C-alpha positions in Angstrom: 14.7 -11.7 -11.8 11.3 -9.5 -12.8 11.2 -7.0 -10.5 9.0 -7.8 -7.3 5.3 -6.0 -8.2 4.3 -4.1 -5.1 0.9 -1.3 -4.3 1.9 1.8 -5.4 2.6 3.7 -2.1 -0.2 6.2 -3.7 -2.4 3.5 -2.9 -2.0 3.8 1.1 -2.0 7.3 0.6 -6.0 7.6 -1.1 -7.1 5.0 1.8 -5.8 7.0 4.7 -6.8 10.3 3.5 -10.3 9.2 2.7 -10.2 7.6 6.5 -8.9 9.8 8.4 -10.1 13.2 6.6 -13.7 12.1 5.3 -14.8 8.8 6.8 -14.3 9.4 10.7 -16.2 13.2 10.5 -19.1 11.2 9.0 -19.2 8.4 11.8 -19.7 10.7 15.0 -17.9 10.8 18.0 -18.1 7.9 20.6 -20.0 5.7 18.3 -18.4 1.5 18.1 -17.7 2.4 14.3 -15.0 5.0 15.0 -13.1 2.3 17.2 -13.4 0.3 14.2 -12.6 3.2 11.9 -9.1 3.9 14.5 -7.9 0.1 14.1 -8.6 0.2 10.5 -6.6 3.3 10.0 -3.9 1.7 11.9 -3.8 -1.4 10.7 -3.1 0.4 7.0 -0.2 2.5 8.6 1.2 -1.0 9.7 0.8 -2.3 6.2 2.1 0.3 4.5 5.3 0.1 7.5 5.9 -3.3 6.3 5.6 -2.6 2.3 8.6 -0.4 3.0 10.7 -3.0 5.1 10.2 -5.2 2.0 11.5 -2.7 -0.1 13.9 -1.9 2.4 14.8 -5.9 2.2 14.8 -6.4 -1.6 17.0 -2.8 -2.1 19.8 -4.6 0.8 19.3 -7.8 -1.9 19.9 -5.9 -5.2 16.1 -7.2 -6.2 14.1 -4.7 -8.1 10.1 -3.4 -7.5 7.7 -2.6 -9.6 5.3 -0.4 -8.2 1.7 -1.1 -9.6 -1.3 1.3 -9.4 -3.5 -1.0 -10.4 -4.1 -4.9 -11.3 -4.9 -4.1 -15.2 -1.0 -3.2 -15.1 1.0 -5.0 -17.9 3.7 -6.7 -16.7 7.1 -5.4 -18.6 8.2 -7.5 -21.3 10.8 -9.9 -20.3 13.5 -9.8 -22.6 14.4 -12.4 -24.8 18.1 -13.6 -24.7 18.9 -15.3 -28.5 
């Protein structure tokens, strides 16, 4: 079976750092957007945790994972058996 393509962990980390370090300071305190931002950060953390659970499930099932850095990344060539 081919490796399971999943986003690289760095994608979550980059988004979370941007939102927590820069966006939160630009929004300001006590604004409706601040609540939305906290909800977004929480959702990203949950998505990352769910991906980790999927990875653990794949590992238990002996399925390999291929971490993708972009949508343009070529899938590894499939070996042909003669």
